[in-house]
N, CA, C and O atoms as a GROMACS GRO file, in nm:
protein
  448
    1MET      N    1   0.102  -0.127   0.015
    1MET     CA    2  -0.006  -0.014   0.015
    1MET      C    3   0.098   0.140  -0.030
    1MET      O    4   0.219   0.133  -0.013
    2SER      N    5   0.060   0.218  -0.063
    2SER     CA    6   0.158   0.283  -0.078
    2SER      C    7   0.085   0.440  -0.009
    2SER      O    8  -0.038   0.448  -0.006
    3LEU      N    9   0.150   0.529   0.029
    3LEU     CA   10   0.106   0.645   0.089
    3LEU      C   11   0.053   0.720  -0.014
    3LEU      O   12   0.091   0.690  -0.127
    4GLN      N   13  -0.046   0.833   0.002
    4GLN     CA   14  -0.075   0.937  -0.078
    4GLN      C   15  -0.020   1.033  -0.031
    4GLN      O   16   0.003   1.049   0.089
    5ALA      N   17   0.017   1.134  -0.148
    5ALA     CA   18   0.050   1.233  -0.022
    5ALA      C   19  -0.058   1.329  -0.027
    5ALA      O   20  -0.036   1.425   0.047
    6GLY      N   21  -0.182   1.335  -0.096
    6GLY     CA   22  -0.275   1.369  -0.051
    6GLY      C   23  -0.371   1.384   0.118
    6GLY      O   24  -0.441   1.466   0.177
    7ARG      N   25  -0.318   1.248   0.138
    7ARG     CA   26  -0.346   1.235   0.312
    7ARG      C   27  -0.276   1.283   0.372
    7ARG      O   28  -0.308   1.277   0.490
    8LEU      N   29  -0.122   1.371   0.342
    8LEU     CA   30  -0.070   1.400   0.422
    8LEU      C   31  -0.092   1.571   0.406
    8LEU      O   32  -0.016   1.639   0.337
    9ARG      N   33  -0.225   1.636   0.493
    9ARG     CA   34  -0.267   1.760   0.475
    9ARG      C   35  -0.246   1.805   0.602
    9ARG      O   36  -0.269   1.926   0.600
   10HIS      N   37  -0.210   1.764   0.732
   10HIS     CA   38  -0.205   1.822   0.839
   10HIS      C   39  -0.015   1.882   0.907
   10HIS      O   40   0.083   1.816   0.943
   11ARG      N   41  -0.034   1.997   0.898
   11ARG     CA   42   0.108   2.026   0.958
   11ARG      C   43   0.154   1.943   1.078
   11ARG      O   44   0.055   1.928   1.148
   12LEU      N   45   0.239   1.893   1.122
   12LEU     CA   46   0.264   1.842   1.279
   12LEU      C   47   0.404   1.869   1.311
   12LEU      O   48   0.500   1.851   1.236
   13SER      N   49   0.408   1.920   1.447
   13SER     CA   50   0.568   1.914   1.472
   13SER      C   51   0.584   1.850   1.555
   13SER      O   52   0.508   1.842   1.652
   14ILE      N   53   0.726   1.763   1.536
   14ILE     CA   54   0.764   1.648   1.629
   14ILE      C   55   0.872   1.693   1.751
   14ILE      O   56   0.993   1.698   1.729
   15GLN      N   57   0.833   1.714   1.836
   15GLN     CA   58   0.947   1.773   1.961
   15GLN      C   59   0.989   1.637   1.987
   15GLN      O   60   0.949   1.525   1.957
   16GLU      N   61   1.115   1.703   2.076
   16GLU     CA   62   1.172   1.624   2.177
   16GLU      C   63   1.215   1.662   2.273
   16GLU      O   64   1.237   1.783   2.268
   17ASN      N   65   1.249   1.600   2.398
   17ASN     CA   66   1.311   1.641   2.551
   17ASN      C   67   1.445   1.712   2.527
   17ASN      O   68   1.512   1.679   2.430
   18ARG      N   69   1.484   1.803   2.605
   18ARG     CA   70   1.644   1.796   2.578
   18ARG      C   71   1.668   1.904   2.686
   18ARG      O   72   1.588   1.995   2.711
   19PRO      N   73   1.781   1.885   2.742
   19PRO     CA   74   1.814   1.986   2.872
   19PRO      C   75   1.836   2.123   2.832
   19PRO      O   76   1.876   2.170   2.726
   20GLY      N   77   1.799   2.175   2.942
   20GLY     CA   78   1.776   2.330   2.896
   20GLY      C   79   1.871   2.401   3.054
   20GLY      O   80   1.945   2.338   3.129
   21ARG      N   81   1.839   2.526   3.061
   21ARG     CA   82   1.911   2.607   3.173
   21ARG      C   83   1.801   2.682   3.186
   21ARG      O   84   1.760   2.742   3.087
   22ASP      N   85   1.699   2.697   3.377
   22ASP     CA   86   1.671   2.805   3.388
   22ASP      C   87   1.706   2.914   3.393
   22ASP      O   88   1.753   2.922   3.507
   23PRO      N   89   1.719   3.027   3.338
   23PRO     CA   90   1.744   3.159   3.268
   23PRO      C   91   1.776   3.247   3.395
   23PRO      O   92   1.861   3.336   3.394
   24ASP      N   93   1.679   3.204   3.532
   24ASP     CA   94   1.711   3.265   3.641
   24ASP      C   95   1.784   3.205   3.739
   24ASP      O   96   1.826   3.291   3.816
   25THR      N   97   1.833   3.039   3.786
   25THR     CA   98   1.854   2.984   3.855
   25THR      C   99   2.001   2.942   3.813
   25THR      O  100   2.104   2.953   3.879
   26GLY      N  101   1.984   2.889   3.682
   26GLY     CA  102   2.129   2.799   3.622
   26GLY      C  103   2.102   2.670   3.581
   26GLY      O  104   2.155   2.605   3.491
   27ALA      N  105   1.974   2.629   3.691
   27ALA     CA  106   1.997   2.469   3.681
   27ALA      C  107   1.962   2.445   3.575
   27ALA      O  108   1.926   2.540   3.506
   28VAL      N  109   1.958   2.308   3.516
   28VAL     CA  110   1.928   2.212   3.423
   28VAL      C  111   1.801   2.191   3.422
   28VAL      O  112   1.760   2.134   3.523
   29ILE      N  113   1.709   2.224   3.328
   29ILE     CA  114   1.546   2.198   3.343
   29ILE      C  115   1.523   2.118   3.186
   29ILE      O  116   1.590   2.148   3.087
   30PRO      N  117   1.453   2.049   3.187
   30PRO     CA  118   1.363   1.973   3.076
   30PRO      C  119   1.306   2.060   2.957
   30PRO      O  120   1.192   2.104   2.958
   31VAL      N  121   1.382   2.078   2.872
   31VAL     CA  122   1.295   2.173   2.730
   31VAL      C  123   1.251   2.131   2.631
   31VAL      O  124   1.334   2.070   2.563
   32TRP      N  125   1.112   2.138   2.574
   32TRP     CA  126   1.073   2.065   2.485
   32TRP      C  127   1.133   2.142   2.372
   32TRP      O  128   1.126   2.265   2.382
   33VAL      N  129   1.207   2.076   2.234
   33VAL     CA  130   1.216   2.187   2.118
   33VAL      C  131   1.209   2.124   2.011
   33VAL      O  132   1.255   2.011   2.029
   34GLU      N  133   1.169   2.143   1.886
   34GLU     CA  134   1.133   2.090   1.778
   34GLU      C  135   1.253   2.015   1.693
   34GLU      O  136   1.370   2.049   1.677
   35LEU      N  137   1.185   1.908   1.648
   35LEU     CA  138   1.303   1.823   1.614
   35LEU      C  139   1.285   1.843   1.433
   35LEU      O  140   1.378   1.837   1.353
   36THR      N  141   1.165   1.862   1.404
   36THR     CA  142   1.119   1.866   1.268
   36THR      C  143   0.988   1.879   1.303
   36THR      O  144   0.937   1.865   1.414
   37ALA      N  145   0.922   1.916   1.165
   37ALA     CA  146   0.756   2.014   1.136
   37ALA      C  147   0.736   1.862   0.950
   37ALA      O  148   0.794   1.861   0.841
   38VAL      N  149   0.652   1.788   0.997
   38VAL     CA  150   0.622   1.708   0.922
   38VAL      C  151   0.479   1.734   0.857
   38VAL      O  152   0.386   1.789   0.916
   39ARG      N  153   0.476   1.693   0.748
   39ARG     CA  154   0.320   1.672   0.713
   39ARG      C  155   0.280   1.530   0.722
   39ARG      O  156   0.357   1.439   0.689
   40GLY      N  157   0.152   1.507   0.770
   40GLY     CA  158   0.077   1.385   0.787
   40GLY      C  159  -0.078   1.411   0.844
   40GLY      O  160  -0.138   1.512   0.881
   41SER      N  161  -0.114   1.268   0.831
   41SER     CA  162  -0.250   1.255   0.808
   41SER      C  163  -0.255   1.242   1.021
   41SER      O  164  -0.168   1.194   1.094
   42PHE      N  165  -0.393   1.306   1.063
   42PHE     CA  166  -0.378   1.311   1.222
   42PHE      C  167  -0.592   1.271   1.196
   42PHE      O  168  -0.688   1.310   1.130
   43GLU      N  169  -0.562   1.188   1.287
   43GLU     CA  170  -0.704   1.125   1.339
   43GLU      C  171  -0.709   1.116   1.453
   43GLU      O  172  -0.620   1.050   1.508
   44PRO      N  173  -0.826   1.183   1.543
   44PRO     CA  174  -0.883   1.134   1.701
   44PRO      C  175  -0.917   0.977   1.659
   44PRO      O  176  -0.952   0.948   1.545
   45LEU      N  177  -0.899   0.861   1.789
   45LEU     CA  178  -0.934   0.774   1.765
   45LEU      C  179  -1.094   0.760   1.763
   45LEU      O  180  -1.175   0.822   1.833
   46SER      N  181  -1.118   0.656   1.659
   46SER     CA  182  -1.289   0.639   1.663
   46SER      C  183  -1.348   0.588   1.795
   46SER      O  184  -1.284   0.544   1.890
   47ALA      N  185  -1.503   0.602   1.782
   47ALA     CA  186  -1.527   0.501   1.943
   47ALA      C  187  -1.480   0.358   1.955
   47ALA      O  188  -1.435   0.304   2.056
   48ARG      N  189  -1.503   0.292   1.802
   48ARG     CA  190  -1.443   0.155   1.880
   48ARG      C  191  -1.285   0.166   1.910
   48ARG      O  192  -1.232   0.120   2.011
   49ASP      N  193  -1.208   0.246   1.790
   49ASP     CA  194  -1.077   0.217   1.863
   49ASP      C  195  -1.039   0.271   2.018
   49ASP      O  196  -0.949   0.210   2.077
   50PHE      N  197  -1.110   0.394   2.093
   50PHE     CA  198  -1.107   0.448   2.194
   50PHE      C  199  -1.139   0.341   2.310
   50PHE      O  200  -1.062   0.317   2.404
   51ILE      N  201  -1.298   0.265   2.282
   51ILE     CA  202  -1.308   0.148   2.355
   51ILE      C  203  -1.190   0.055   2.366
   51ILE      O  204  -1.154   0.028   2.480
   52ALA      N  205  -1.122   0.000   2.262
   52ALA     CA  206  -1.068  -0.109   2.258
   52ALA      C  207  -0.951  -0.030   2.350
   52ALA      O  208  -0.925  -0.086   2.457
   53ALA      N  209  -0.888   0.080   2.323
   53ALA     CA  210  -0.755   0.136   2.395
   53ALA      C  211  -0.776   0.165   2.551
   53ALA      O  212  -0.688   0.166   2.637
   54ALA      N  213  -0.901   0.188   2.567
   54ALA     CA  214  -0.970   0.126   2.752
   54ALA      C  215  -0.916  -0.004   2.776
   54ALA      O  216  -0.800  -0.017   2.816
   55ALA      N  217  -0.977  -0.082   2.758
   55ALA     CA  218  -0.981  -0.210   2.742
   55ALA      C  219  -0.844  -0.277   2.759
   55ALA      O  220  -0.825  -0.366   2.842
   56ALA      N  221  -0.745  -0.228   2.673
   56ALA     CA  222  -0.600  -0.276   2.677
   56ALA      C  223  -0.540  -0.186   2.759
   56ALA      O  224  -0.417  -0.186   2.766
   57GLN      N  225  -0.645  -0.063   2.859
   57GLN     CA  226  -0.551   0.019   2.997
   57GLN      C  227  -0.462   0.088   2.935
   57GLN      O  228  -0.356   0.100   2.996
   58THR      N  229  -0.473   0.149   2.807
   58THR     CA  230  -0.420   0.248   2.748
   58THR      C  231  -0.485   0.397   2.746
   58THR      O  232  -0.601   0.411   2.784
   59LYS      N  233  -0.422   0.489   2.708
   59LYS     CA  234  -0.488   0.611   2.740
   59LYS      C  235  -0.493   0.683   2.640
   59LYS      O  236  -0.528   0.801   2.647
   60LEU      N  237  -0.444   0.596   2.471
   60LEU     CA  238  -0.472   0.658   2.360
   60LEU      C  239  -0.593   0.718   2.311
   60LEU      O  240  -0.706   0.672   2.330
   61SER      N  241  -0.567   0.822   2.250
   61SER     CA  242  -0.697   0.963   2.202
   61SER      C  243  -0.660   1.008   2.045
   61SER      O  244  -0.744   1.083   1.995
   62ALA      N  245  -0.556   0.977   1.966
   62ALA     CA  246  -0.545   0.994   1.848
   62ALA      C  247  -0.416   0.910   1.744
   62ALA      O  248  -0.328   0.840   1.794
   63ARG      N  249  -0.431   0.934   1.602
   63ARG     CA  250  -0.308   0.853   1.560
   63ARG      C  251  -0.288   0.958   1.451
   63ARG      O  252  -0.362   1.050   1.416
   64ALA      N  253  -0.168   0.920   1.408
   64ALA     CA  254  -0.104   0.990   1.303
   64ALA      C  255  -0.017   0.910   1.203
   64ALA      O  256   0.032   0.800   1.224
   65VAL      N  257  -0.006   0.991   1.083
   65VAL     CA  258   0.067   0.863   0.998
   65VAL      C  259   0.165   0.988   0.917
   65VAL      O  260   0.116   1.096   0.883
   66VAL      N  261   0.247   0.968   0.904
   66VAL     CA  262   0.363   1.002   0.851
   66VAL      C  263   0.462   0.971   0.769
   66VAL      O  264   0.498   0.856   0.798
   67ARG      N  265   0.528   1.014   0.677
   67ARG     CA  266   0.655   0.945   0.644
   67ARG      C  267   0.786   0.892   0.695
   67ARG      O  268   0.865   0.982   0.726
   68TYR      N  269   0.832   0.764   0.712
   68TYR     CA  270   0.932   0.725   0.743
   68TYR      C  271   0.992   0.783   0.799
   68TYR      O  272   1.014   0.883   0.730
   69ARG      N  273   1.045   0.792   0.899
   69ARG     CA  274   1.163   0.879   0.938
   69ARG      C  275   1.218   0.776   1.131
   69ARG      O  276   1.156   0.724   1.224
   70ALA      N  277   1.349   0.798   1.099
   70ALA     CA  278   1.416   0.673   1.169
   70ALA      C  279   1.404   0.742   1.330
   70ALA      O  280   1.366   0.704   1.441
   71ASP      N  281   1.444   0.831   1.286
   71ASP     CA  282   1.456   0.991   1.443
   71ASP      C  283   1.323   0.984   1.503
   71ASP      O  284   1.323   1.012   1.622
   72ILE      N  285   1.186   0.948   1.441
   72ILE     CA  286   1.098   0.981   1.536
   72ILE      C  287   1.073   0.849   1.650
   72ILE      O  288   1.043   0.734   1.620
   73LYS      N  289   1.094   0.897   1.772
   73LYS     CA  290   1.050   0.738   1.847
   73LYS      C  291   0.971   0.811   1.980
   73LYS      O  292   0.945   0.930   2.000
   74GLU      N  293   0.939   0.674   2.074
   74GLU     CA  294   0.866   0.687   2.111
   74GLU      C  295   0.871   0.790   2.251
   74GLU      O  296   0.993   0.780   2.257
   75LYS      N  297   0.839   0.879   2.366
   75LYS     CA  298   0.894   0.974   2.445
   75LYS      C  299   0.915   1.079   2.388
   75LYS      O  300   0.974   1.165   2.454
   76MET      N  301   0.877   1.108   2.253
   76MET     CA  302   0.901   1.279   2.197
   76MET      C  303   0.725   1.300   2.225
   76MET      O  304   0.640   1.235   2.287
   77ARG      N  305   0.724   1.384   2.173
   77ARG     CA  306   0.581   1.457   2.128
   77ARG      C  307   0.540   1.513   2.030
   77ARG      O  308   0.615   1.592   1.974
   78LEU      N  309   0.389   1.484   1.973
   78LEU     CA  310   0.384   1.561   1.855
   78LEU      C  311   0.296   1.659   1.930
   78LEU      O  312   0.239   1.640   2.037
   79VAL      N  313   0.295   1.817   1.818
   79VAL     CA  314   0.202   1.924   1.848
   79VAL      C  315   0.076   1.947   1.720
   79VAL      O  316   0.103   1.987   1.606
   80TYR      N  317   0.013   1.932   1.742
   80TYR     CA  318  -0.106   2.000   1.634
   80TYR      C  319  -0.262   2.084   1.672
   80TYR      O  320  -0.365   2.064   1.736
   81SER      N  321  -0.225   2.144   1.621
   81SER     CA  322  -0.322   2.249   1.601
   81SER      C  323  -0.339   2.289   1.768
   81SER      O  324  -0.446   2.267   1.824
   82GLY      N  325  -0.276   2.322   1.809
   82GLY     CA  326  -0.275   2.394   1.921
   82GLY      C  327  -0.198   2.299   2.041
   82GLY      O  328  -0.120   2.332   2.130
   83LYS      N  329  -0.267   2.132   1.994
   83LYS     CA  330  -0.311   2.036   2.121
   83LYS      C  331  -0.137   1.968   2.137
   83LYS      O  332  -0.065   1.971   2.037
   84VAL      N  333  -0.097   1.926   2.237
   84VAL     CA  334   0.030   1.828   2.273
   84VAL      C  335   0.000   1.692   2.267
   84VAL      O  336  -0.088   1.646   2.340
   85PHE      N  337   0.052   1.632   2.201
   85PHE     CA  338   0.016   1.491   2.254
   85PHE      C  339   0.170   1.372   2.228
   85PHE      O  340   0.253   1.368   2.137
   86LEU      N  341   0.151   1.283   2.365
   86LEU     CA  342   0.294   1.235   2.399
   86LEU      C  343   0.323   1.126   2.259
   86LEU      O  344   0.214   1.108   2.205
   87ILE      N  345   0.389   1.080   2.215
   87ILE     CA  346   0.405   0.946   2.131
   87ILE      C  347   0.411   0.847   2.244
   87ILE      O  348   0.487   0.860   2.340
   88GLN      N  349   0.313   0.733   2.227
   88GLN     CA  350   0.310   0.618   2.336
   88GLN      C  351   0.395   0.512   2.213
   88GLN      O  352   0.423   0.405   2.267
   89GLY      N  353   0.438   0.516   2.075
   89GLY     CA  354   0.438   0.411   1.996
   89GLY      C  355   0.442   0.474   1.824
   89GLY      O  356   0.366   0.557   1.775
   90ALA      N  357   0.544   0.408   1.767
   90ALA     CA  358   0.560   0.447   1.622
   90ALA      C  359   0.570   0.319   1.548
   90ALA      O  360   0.688   0.290   1.536
   91LEU      N  361   0.496   0.237   1.497
   91LEU     CA  362   0.470   0.156   1.391
   91LEU      C  363   0.496   0.149   1.270
   91LEU      O  364   0.403   0.204   1.211
   92PRO      N  365   0.590   0.104   1.178
   92PRO     CA  366   0.631   0.122   1.064
   92PRO      C  367   0.517   0.060   0.957
   92PRO      O  368   0.437  -0.015   1.013
   93ASP      N  369   0.502   0.071   0.863
   93ASP     CA  370   0.416   0.001   0.747
   93ASP      C  371   0.428  -0.117   0.766
   93ASP      O  372   0.529  -0.146   0.831
   94LYS      N  373   0.367  -0.200   0.734
   94LYS     CA  374   0.383  -0.396   0.754
   94LYS      C  375   0.465  -0.420   0.636
   94LYS      O  376   0.549  -0.506   0.662
   95GLU      N  377   0.475  -0.367   0.483
   95GLU     CA  378   0.489  -0.416   0.412
   95GLU      C  379   0.686  -0.377   0.323
   95GLU      O  380   0.762  -0.449   0.260
   96SER      N  381   0.693  -0.248   0.363
   96SER     CA  382   0.841  -0.249   0.373
   96SER      C  383   0.872  -0.222   0.477
   96SER      O  384   0.983  -0.275   0.488
   97GLY      N  385   0.847  -0.168   0.578
   97GLY     CA  386   0.877  -0.108   0.721
   97GLY      C  387   0.944   0.028   0.696
   97GLY      O  388   0.987   0.084   0.796
   98ARG      N  389   0.962   0.097   0.564
   98ARG     CA  390   1.030   0.169   0.572
   98ARG      C  391   0.947   0.355   0.435
   98ARG      O  392   0.995   0.454   0.378
   99GLU      N  393   0.840   0.304   0.449
   99GLU     CA  394   0.767   0.388   0.415
   99GLU      C  395   0.686   0.464   0.482
   99GLU      O  396   0.676   0.575   0.431
  100TYR      N  397   0.607   0.442   0.604
  100TYR     CA  398   0.555   0.568   0.664
  100TYR      C  399   0.531   0.478   0.836
  100TYR      O  400   0.517   0.365   0.883
  101LEU      N  401   0.537   0.595   0.869
  101LEU     CA  402   0.552   0.568   1.057
  101LEU      C  403   0.347   0.559   1.083
  101LEU      O  404   0.267   0.629   1.020
  102THR      N  405   0.320   0.483   1.162
  102THR     CA  406   0.178   0.533   1.247
  102THR      C  407   0.204   0.586   1.361
  102THR      O  408   0.264   0.506   1.433
  103LEU      N  409   0.189   0.665   1.399
  103LEU     CA  410   0.247   0.681   1.560
  103LEU      C  411   0.050   0.700   1.657
  103LEU      O  412  -0.063   0.734   1.620
  104LEU      N  413   0.101   0.663   1.761
  104LEU     CA  414  -0.030   0.614   1.836
  104LEU      C  415   0.014   0.729   1.957
  104LEU      O  416   0.131   0.740   1.995
  105LEU      N  417  -0.075   0.797   2.001
  105LEU     CA  418  -0.078   0.935   2.057
  105LEU      C  419  -0.222   0.914   2.164
  105LEU      O  420  -0.338   0.872   2.155
  106SER      N  421  -0.111   0.986   2.292
  106SER     CA  422  -0.206   1.017   2.392
  106SER      C  423  -0.201   1.173   2.436
  106SER      O  424  -0.090   1.226   2.434
  107GLU      N  425  -0.308   1.247   2.476
  107GLU     CA  426  -0.334   1.381   2.477
  107GLU      C  427  -0.228   1.437   2.631
  107GLU      O  428  -0.266   1.422   2.747
  108ASP      N  429  -0.139   1.478   2.604
  108ASP     CA  430  -0.058   1.518   2.722
  108ASP      C  431  -0.123   1.664   2.799
  108ASP      O  432  -0.100   1.777   2.755
  109LEU      N  433  -0.189   1.643   2.896
  109LEU     CA  434  -0.290   1.678   2.960
  109LEU      C  435  -0.197   1.804   3.106
  109LEU      O  436  -0.234   1.904   3.169
  110SER      N  437  -0.038   1.702   3.100
  110SER     CA  438   0.037   1.836   3.213
  110SER      C  439  -0.007   1.959   3.154
  110SER      O  440  -0.092   1.980   3.067
  111ASP      N  441   0.109   2.080   3.252
  111ASP     CA  442   0.150   2.165   3.253
  111ASP      C  443   0.229   2.191   3.136
  111ASP      O  444   0.184   2.279   3.062
  112GLY      N  445   0.319   2.144   3.107
  112GLY     CA  446   0.433   2.193   3.032
  112GLY      C  447   0.446   2.130   2.884
  112GLY      O  448   0.539   2.164   2.811
   0.00000   0.00000   0.00000
């Protein structure tokens, strides 16, 4: 199955957590930095998917499909339309494993 460019209609920001410095105290603090901006397909989970995720005791709330990149990992986050989602998993396509990634997302409800 080939990934059609028309499906990649959303702008997604992929961020990673890096150490930074607090400007007041000089203490090392975690800072989210944009790794890359990509085009992808973003969709909230359907009711059926949401129920399945709840049954598996996960808090998945959405998925995104992007062209394959080896540098996108769990523990990163995705920002779309002002909302922040934690990447819970990055699944390569079943055919080649190098065409696209499906990112499993949970909404980040923390303050930072």
